[in-house]
Phi, psi and omega in degrees: 000333179296324177301322181294317177301317183293320182290317178292323177298316182298317178297314177300322176301317173307307177296324177289324174297322180289327175292317177303316179294324178291324173297315176305312183287333171290328181281336174281332180082015177204166178276134185289147177292312177254065184299313183300323182292310174304312180299320177296319177302308187297311186291329181289321181294311184296320185291312179301316178296312186285328181288326174295318178295320177300309181305318180290323182284316185278328185096168182288149177291149179294139184277145178289137174280137181232165174293145178299153178288137182249122177253172186293336179280340177281340188259131178272091180254124181294145175264149179289149178296148180279127178263140181257000000 
């Protein structure tokens, strides 16, 4: 369910960022030279904040269970005989 929240939020952030950028350009009266950089900064700030809120509300995703780490001391491996 969390994936759905993140996907819907991403689409909304894209639309909101575009709207904010258009409002900035209207107030300046011209199109920005580095429009894509400004758009990136706007959407990045909004995404970090909103994804943090979603993460706190939904909780962390469950961790995948893995097999315990096996080291050489855990395994009973026969050692070769010492030759003289």
